[in-house]
C-alpha positions in Angstrom: 6.7 -9.3 15.2 5.4 -6.0 16.4 1.8 -5.2 17.0 0.4 -3.0 14.4 -1.0 0.3 15.4 -4.7 0.5 15.6 -6.6 3.8 15.2 -10.0 3.0 16.2 -12.9 5.1 14.9 -15.3 7.5 16.8 -18.1 5.3 15.1 -18.7 1.7 15.1 -16.0 0.4 12.4 -17.4 -0.3 8.9 -14.2 -0.3 7.1 -10.7 -0.4 7.1 -7.2 0.4 5.9 -4.2 -1.3 6.6 -1.4 1.3 5.7 2.2 0.2 5.2 5.1 2.8 6.0 8.6 2.8 3.9 12.1 2.1 4.6 13.4 3.1 7.5 10.5 4.5 9.1 7.8 2.6 11.5 4.2 2.4 12.1 3.9 5.8 13.4 5.2 7.4 10.4 1.7 8.0 8.8 -0.5 8.0 12.2 -0.9 12.0 11.4 -2.3 11.1 8.0 -4.1 8.4 9.4 -5.8 10.7 12.2 -6.7 13.6 9.3 -8.4 11.0 7.2 -10.7 9.6 10.2 -12.1 13.3 10.0 -13.3 12.7 7.1 -14.1 9.0 7.7 -15.5 8.6 10.8 -16.0 4.9 10.4 -12.9 3.8 8.9 -10.5 1.9 11.2 -7.0 2.3 10.5 -4.2 -0.3 11.3 -0.4 0.7 11.1 1.9 -2.2 10.8 5.3 -2.5 11.7 8.3 -4.0 9.6 10.8 -5.8 11.2 14.1 -4.6 11.7 16.7 -6.3 9.4 19.9 -5.7 7.6 19.4 -3.9 4.4 22.3 -4.6 2.0 22.0 -1.3 -0.2 22.7 0.5 3.3 26.0 -1.2 3.8 24.2 -3.6 6.2 22.8 -1.2 8.8 19.6 -2.8 10.1 16.4 -0.9 10.3 12.9 -1.2 9.7 12.4 -2.9 6.5 9.8 -4.9 4.4 12.6 -6.6 2.6 16.4 -6.3 2.0 17.1 -4.5 -1.1 20.3 -6.1 -2.9 20.8 -3.4 -5.4 19.4 -0.3 -7.1 19.8 -0.9 -10.4 19.3 -1.7 -13.4 16.0 -2.4 -11.6 15.9 -3.4 -7.7 17.2 -6.8 -6.6 15.5 -7.8 -3.5 15.0 -10.5 -1.2 11.9 -12.4 -2.3 11.1 -14.6 0.4 10.8 -11.9 2.7 8.5 -10.2 0.3 6.6 -12.8 0.7 6.8 -13.1 4.4 5.3 -9.1 4.2 2.8 -9.8 1.9 1.5 -12.6 4.2 1.7 -10.4 7.0 -0.8 -8.3 5.2 -3.0 -11.1 4.5 -3.3 -12.1 7.9 -4.4 -8.3 8.7 -7.0 -8.5 6.3 -8.4 -11.4 7.6 -8.1 -10.0 10.9 -10.3 -7.0 9.8 -12.8 -9.3 7.8 -13.2 -11.6 11.0 -14.3 -8.7 13.4 -16.9 -8.1 10.8 -15.7 -5.7 8.2 -16.6 -6.3 4.3 -13.7 -7.1 2.4 -15.1 -5.1 0.0 -14.7 -2.1 2.6 -11.0 -2.7 3.4 -8.3 -1.0 1.5 -4.6 -1.5 1.5 -2.2 1.5 1.5 1.7 1.7 0.9 4.4 4.2 0.9 7.3 3.3 -1.5 8.7 -0.1 0.0 5.3 -0.3 1.9 3.5 0.0 -1.5 5.3 -2.6 -3.4 4.1 -5.2 -0.7 1.1 -3.9 -0.9 0.6 -4.4 -4.7 2.2 -8.0 -4.0 -0.1 -9.0 -1.4 -3.3 -7.5 -3.4 -2.6 -8.8 -7.0 -0.3 -11.8 -6.3 -1.8 -13.3 -2.8 -5.0 -12.1 -1.7 -7.6 -14.6 -3.2 -10.9 -12.7 -2.3 -12.4 -9.3 -3.2 -10.8 -6.1 -1.4 -12.0 -2.5 -1.5 -9.2 -0.9 -3.5 -5.1 -0.1 -2.9 -3.5 3.1 -2.7 0.1 3.1 -4.2 2.3 6.1 -3.0 5.8 6.8 -4.6 6.1 3.2 -4.9 6.6 0.0 -7.5 6.0 -3.3 -8.1 8.9 -5.4 -7.7 6.6 -8.7 -7.6 4.6 -8.2 -10.6 5.2 -11.2 -13.0 5.5 -10.7 -16.3 3.7 -13.9 -17.7 0.6 -13.4 -15.0 -2.9 -12.5 -16.7 -5.4 -11.2 -13.8 -8.8 -12.8 -13.1 -11.9 -10.5 -13.3 -12.3 -9.5 -9.8 -8.8 -8.2 -9.8 -9.2 -6.4 -13.2 -12.1 -4.6 -11.5 -10.1 -3.4 -8.1 -9.7 0.0 -7.8 -6.2 1.4 -7.8 -5.0 4.8 -7.2 -1.3 5.5 -7.7 0.2 9.0 -6.7 3.8 9.7 -7.3 6.1 12.9 -7.1 7.6 14.2 -10.4 10.7 15.1 -8.8 11.3 11.4 -6.8 14.6 10.6 -7.1 14.5 7.4 -4.7 11.8 5.5 -6.4 11.9 7.0 -9.9 8.7 7.9 -11.7 9.2 5.7 -14.4 9.2 2.9 -11.8 5.6 3.8 -10.6 4.6 4.0 -14.1 5.8 0.6 -14.6 3.7 -0.4 -12.2 0.5 1.3 -13.6 1.4 0.3 -17.2 1.2 -3.2 -16.0 -2.1 -2.9 -14.6 -3.6 -1.4 -17.5 -2.2 -4.1 -19.8 -4.2 -6.7 -18.0 -7.3 -5.0 -17.8 -7.4 -2.9 -14.9 -8.4 0.7 -15.0 -6.0 2.3 -12.5 -5.5 5.8 -11.6 -2.4 7.6 -11.9 -1.7 11.4 -10.5 1.7 13.1 -10.2 2.6 15.9 -7.9 5.4 18.4 -7.9 7.7 16.8 -5.0 10.2 14.7 -4.2 10.0 11.2 -2.4 7.6 12.5 0.2 3.6 13.1 0.5 2.0 16.6 0.5 -1.0 18.0 2.2 -2.9 17.9 -1.2 -2.4 13.8 -1.5 -4.0 13.5 1.6 -6.9 15.6 0.3 -6.9 13.9 -2.6 -6.8 10.6 -0.8 -9.4 11.5 1.6 -11.9 12.2 -1.5 -11.1 9.1 -3.6 -11.8 6.7 -0.1 -15.0 8.8 0.3 -15.8 7.8 -3.5 -15.0 4.3 -3.0 -16.9 3.9 0.2 -19.6 5.7 -0.8 -19.9 3.1 -3.4 -19.8 -0.1 -1.5 -22.4 0.8 1.1 -22.0 -1.3 4.4 
């Protein structure tokens, strides 16, 4: 497993964002975003992990960075559940490392784009047992959410910011909205925001993310 890319802040870190890239990308994909956000958040460490390279069934078995194999696209994503669990465990290990370095878990955030967001959702709501600062879910969905699961109060209070492109034809807005609705139905209060874009990231999103993170961190003073 490749070591994560770690962007240390200019000041002593008192918060951390663990940010997962999407299918076929790598740990450098969101480095420019992390660098931009760190201009606004000078005490936040950014941790950018790397997905393993593995065969992806829907892409003809071609090997690429992937948090889990996607076996079929419809009617809903059919995925390799064991690989999803392993990737979620990788996130848990990074949360624990940030905590053990002295950062309060309430100031640790998980962010993920597309497939990376699916892993982040699974880690935050299905696997991590302690507090967190919040979740950034970008152009993503939640194949790991269980229909028969109720959430405990600490999970219901976890801030979640869902961003999605209204023209996304890779992860349809309805898939992202289904995850949002699942959270709402279980007592959470996620924020949903759409942008006039496809499966991508726009500068306006980065501005909005910076504002959201700043607000969350301001409410959780070190």
